[in-house]
C-alpha positions as a LaTeX table, in Angstrom:
\begin{tabular}{lrrr}
\hline
Residue & $x$ (\AA) & $y$ (\AA) & $z$ (\AA) \\
\hline
Met1 & 37.98 & 20.88 & 13.91 \\
Lys2 & 38.28 & 22.89 & 10.66 \\
Tyr3 & 38.06 & 19.77 & 8.59 \\
Ala4 & 34.90 & 18.50 & 10.39 \\
Ala5 & 33.08 & 21.78 & 9.71 \\
Lys6 & 34.08 & 21.60 & 6.01 \\
Ile7 & 32.84 & 18.06 & 5.71 \\
Val8 & 29.52 & 18.89 & 7.36 \\
Phe9 & 29.15 & 21.90 & 5.04 \\
Leu10 & 30.04 & 19.87 & 1.95 \\
Leu11 & 27.60 & 17.05 & 2.98 \\
Cys12 & 24.79 & 19.55 & 3.61 \\
Phe13 & 25.39 & 21.38 & 0.36 \\
Gly14 & 25.78 & 18.22 & $-1.57$ \\
Leu15 & 22.50 & 16.71 & $-0.33$ \\
Asn16 & 20.56 & 19.85 & $-1.50$ \\
Gln17 & 21.73 & 19.07 & $-5.11$ \\
Phe18 & 19.56 & 15.89 & $-5.13$ \\
Thr19 & 15.88 & 16.02 & $-6.01$ \\
Val20 & 13.56 & 13.71 & $-4.29$ \\
Thr21 & 10.41 & 12.63 & $-6.13$ \\
Ala22 & 7.55 & 10.64 & $-4.87$ \\
Gln23 & 6.66 & 7.35 & $-6.33$ \\
Glu24 & 3.87 & 7.57 & $-8.81$ \\
Asp25 & 0.62 & 6.13 & $-7.66$ \\
Asn26 & $-0.31$ & 3.32 & $-10.07$ \\
Tyr27 & $-2.72$ & 1.50 & $-7.81$ \\
Arg28 & $-5.23$ & $-0.62$ & $-9.58$ \\
Ser29 & $-8.12$ & $-2.14$ & $-7.61$ \\
Pro30 & $-8.17$ & $-5.93$ & $-7.74$ \\
Asp31 & $-10.89$ & $-7.00$ & $-10.11$ \\
Gly32 & $-12.08$ & $-10.15$ & $-8.29$ \\
Leu33 & $-15.51$ & $-10.31$ & $-6.93$ \\
Asn34 & $-14.78$ & $-12.66$ & $-4.04$ \\
Asn35 & $-12.60$ & $-12.73$ & $-0.98$ \\
Val36 & $-11.54$ & $-15.55$ & 1.34 \\
Phe37 & $-10.24$ & $-14.72$ & 4.88 \\
Leu38 & $-8.59$ & $-16.26$ & 7.82 \\
Glu39 & $-9.81$ & $-14.15$ & 10.71 \\
Ile40 & $-8.72$ & $-14.19$ & 14.38 \\
Gly41 & $-11.29$ & $-12.71$ & 16.80 \\
Gly42 & $-13.84$ & $-10.67$ & 14.95 \\
Ala43 & $-17.49$ & $-11.76$ & 14.36 \\
Ala44 & $-16.83$ & $-15.43$ & 15.00 \\
Ile45 & $-15.35$ & $-14.64$ & 18.47 \\
Lys46 & $-12.39$ & $-16.96$ & 18.34 \\
Tyr47 & $-11.39$ & $-17.55$ & 14.72 \\
Ser48 & $-12.89$ & $-18.37$ & 11.43 \\
Ile49 & $-12.41$ & $-18.95$ & 7.77 \\
Ser50 & $-14.73$ & $-16.69$ & 5.84 \\
Phe51 & $-16.01$ & $-16.27$ & 2.26 \\
Glu52 & $-17.07$ & $-12.87$ & 1.22 \\
Lys53 & $-19.00$ & $-11.92$ & $-2.13$ \\
Tyr54 & $-19.29$ & $-8.48$ & $-3.59$ \\
Leu55 & $-23.02$ & $-7.84$ & $-3.97$ \\
Tyr56 & $-22.62$ & $-4.31$ & $-5.48$ \\
Arg57 & $-19.77$ & $-2.18$ & $-6.54$ \\
Ser58 & $-20.20$ & 1.49 & $-7.87$ \\
Asn59 & $-18.61$ & 2.36 & $-11.28$ \\
Arg60 & $-15.96$ & 4.48 & $-9.65$ \\
Glu61 & $-15.37$ & 1.75 & $-7.01$ \\
Asn62 & $-15.67$ & 4.03 & $-4.05$ \\
Phe63 & $-18.67$ & 2.14 & $-2.65$ \\
Thr64 & $-18.91$ & $-1.58$ & $-2.42$ \\
Leu65 & $-21.63$ & $-3.76$ & $-0.66$ \\
Thr66 & $-20.44$ & $-7.16$ & 0.47 \\
Gly67 & $-21.99$ & $-10.28$ & 2.20 \\
Arg68 & $-19.79$ & $-12.63$ & 4.26 \\
Val69 & $-20.32$ & $-16.08$ & 5.89 \\
Gly70 & $-17.71$ & $-17.97$ & 7.78 \\
Tyr71 & $-17.03$ & $-21.04$ & 10.01 \\
Gly72 & $-15.09$ & $-21.60$ & 13.22 \\
Tyr73 & $-14.95$ & $-24.41$ & 15.77 \\
Gln74 & $-14.27$ & $-24.61$ & 19.58 \\
His75 & $-13.37$ & $-28.20$ & 20.50 \\
Asn76 & $-13.38$ & $-27.81$ & 24.29 \\
Ala77 & $-15.20$ & $-25.53$ & 26.84 \\
Arg78 & $-13.21$ & $-22.50$ & 27.87 \\
Trp79 & $-13.43$ & $-18.79$ & 28.51 \\
Ile80 & $-12.00$ & $-16.60$ & 25.73 \\
Leu81 & $-10.09$ & $-13.60$ & 27.14 \\
Asn82 & $-12.25$ & $-13.94$ & 30.37 \\
Arg83 & $-15.11$ & $-12.32$ & 28.51 \\
Val84 & $-16.98$ & $-14.94$ & 26.46 \\
Tyr85 & $-17.75$ & $-18.55$ & 27.48 \\
Met86 & $-17.74$ & $-21.17$ & 24.72 \\
Gly87 & $-19.05$ & $-24.71$ & 25.41 \\
Asp88 & $-17.69$ & $-28.09$ & 24.24 \\
Arg89 & $-17.69$ & $-28.67$ & 20.43 \\
Thr90 & $-19.16$ & $-25.28$ & 19.59 \\
Ser91 & $-19.42$ & $-24.30$ & 15.99 \\
Met92 & $-19.44$ & $-20.53$ & 15.11 \\
Phe93 & $-21.09$ & $-19.26$ & 11.87 \\
Pro94 & $-20.70$ & $-15.51$ & 11.39 \\
Phe95 & $-23.04$ & $-13.84$ & 8.89 \\
Thr96 & $-22.31$ & $-10.16$ & 8.19 \\
Ala97 & $-22.98$ & $-7.42$ & 5.59 \\
Gln98 & $-20.57$ & $-4.62$ & 5.12 \\
Ala99 & $-20.25$ & $-1.37$ & 3.09 \\
Leu100 & $-16.71$ & $-0.58$ & 1.93 \\
Leu101 & $-16.16$ & 3.10 & 1.53 \\
Gly102 & $-13.06$ & 4.60 & $-0.28$ \\
Ser103 & $-11.73$ & 4.55 & $-3.75$ \\
Asp104 & $-8.09$ & 3.85 & $-3.07$ \\
Lys105 & $-6.57$ & 0.71 & $-1.50$ \\
Asn106 & $-7.50$ & 1.77 & 2.02 \\
Lys107 & $-11.22$ & 1.33 & 2.70 \\
Leu108 & $-13.44$ & 2.01 & 5.68 \\
Glu109 & $-15.63$ & $-1.00$ & 6.40 \\
Val110 & $-19.04$ & $-0.54$ & 8.20 \\
Gly111 & $-21.62$ & $-3.10$ & 8.69 \\
Gly112 & $-23.30$ & $-5.66$ & 11.00 \\
Gly113 & $-24.79$ & $-9.07$ & 11.27 \\
Phe114 & $-24.90$ & $-12.04$ & 13.72 \\
Thr115 & $-23.02$ & $-15.14$ & 14.66 \\
Met116 & $-24.83$ & $-18.36$ & 15.34 \\
Leu117 & $-23.15$ & $-20.46$ & 18.11 \\
Thr118 & $-24.33$ & $-24.10$ & 18.26 \\
Ser119 & $-23.08$ & $-27.59$ & 19.33 \\
Asp120 & $-25.78$ & $-29.67$ & 17.85 \\
Phe121 & $-28.03$ & $-27.30$ & 15.73 \\
Ala122 & $-31.00$ & $-28.00$ & 18.11 \\
Asn123 & $-29.59$ & $-25.63$ & 20.69 \\
Arg124 & $-28.18$ & $-22.43$ & 19.25 \\
Glu125 & $-27.51$ & $-18.91$ & 20.31 \\
Ile126 & $-27.61$ & $-16.00$ & 17.94 \\
Val127 & $-25.14$ & $-13.18$ & 18.83 \\
Pro128 & $-25.74$ & $-9.77$ & 17.16 \\
Thr129 & $-22.48$ & $-8.19$ & 16.07 \\
Gly130 & $-21.29$ & $-4.91$ & 14.43 \\
Val131 & $-18.38$ & $-4.21$ & 12.07 \\
Leu132 & $-16.25$ & $-1.13$ & 12.03 \\
Gly133 & $-12.88$ & $-1.48$ & 10.46 \\
Leu134 & $-10.07$ & $-0.60$ & 8.06 \\
Arg135 & $-9.29$ & $-2.84$ & 4.99 \\
Val136 & $-6.18$ & $-2.55$ & 2.83 \\
Met137 & $-6.41$ & $-4.14$ & $-0.61$ \\
Glu138 & $-3.21$ & $-4.56$ & $-2.40$ \\
Ser139 & $-3.02$ & $-4.72$ & $-6.25$ \\
Asn140 & $-1.91$ & $-8.30$ & $-6.18$ \\
Gly141 & $-5.32$ & $-9.26$ & $-4.44$ \\
Val142 & $-3.90$ & $-9.65$ & $-0.85$ \\
Cys143 & $-6.15$ & $-8.10$ & 1.71 \\
Phe144 & $-5.61$ & $-7.10$ & 5.36 \\
Arg145 & $-8.43$ & $-6.13$ & 7.73 \\
Ile146 & $-8.52$ & $-4.96$ & 11.30 \\
Thr147 & $-12.06$ & $-4.56$ & 12.78 \\
Tyr148 & $-13.86$ & $-3.49$ & 15.95 \\
Ser149 & $-16.67$ & $-6.06$ & 16.24 \\
Pro150 & $-18.82$ & $-5.37$ & 19.34 \\
Leu151 & $-21.00$ & $-8.30$ & 20.37 \\
Leu152 & $-24.31$ & $-8.49$ & 22.29 \\
Lys153 & $-24.14$ & $-11.79$ & 24.09 \\
Lys154 & $-26.94$ & $-12.76$ & 26.54 \\
Gly155 & $-27.75$ & $-8.99$ & 26.94 \\
Glu156 & $-24.13$ & $-8.04$ & 27.72 \\
Phe157 & $-22.33$ & $-5.62$ & 25.41 \\
Ile158 & $-18.75$ & $-6.91$ & 24.70 \\
Ser159 & $-16.14$ & $-4.88$ & 22.91 \\
Trp160 & $-14.36$ & $-7.20$ & 20.50 \\
Phe161 & $-11.68$ & $-6.94$ & 17.77 \\
Gly162 & $-10.49$ & $-8.94$ & 14.87 \\
Val163 & $-7.59$ & $-9.25$ & 12.42 \\
Ser164 & $-7.90$ & $-10.86$ & 9.03 \\
Leu165 & $-5.61$ & $-11.79$ & 6.18 \\
Gly166 & $-7.23$ & $-12.64$ & 2.86 \\
Tyr167 & $-7.11$ & $-12.94$ & $-0.86$ \\
Asn168 & $-9.35$ & $-11.47$ & $-3.59$ \\
Phe169 & $-10.22$ & $-13.67$ & $-6.52$ \\
Ser170 & $-12.98$ & $-14.50$ & $-9.15$ \\
Phe171 & $-14.34$ & $-17.76$ & $-10.42$ \\
Arg172 & $-13.54$ & $-18.11$ & $-14.05$ \\
\hline
\end{tabular}
């Protein structure tokens, strides 16, 4: 028992001799003006691939205004999570505008728009949607988003969520 107490004392005393320093924050915001996303849920209801363009970015990069358009496809009629019915061969086109708030890699995303649901472009439904989320932009251009995207479909308010993985780039 004496030896165990000495070992514990030496370990505790020895651990105090080391200094722990935090990693220096060398984050640099990606300089691309475009994003491409694969989104599950969200404004397109089921899934979509989306293109986003930065329309305005402040000098300090703490405010960015973006516009986004996407495409998704539902090949057969079904209920999605028992909340939203999608007919045969339904194309989903989400159009949204967002403000990104924050100067570091974590940004608050606030915006809104609509999703056009159609199977033949003659008959279409416009579904208003909101966007409230968190975006994480890594220095290497990889982007992760999680959003709350409420829908207003046929007069019914539907709480909806989305998860996206994307990449930031520029045309050169």
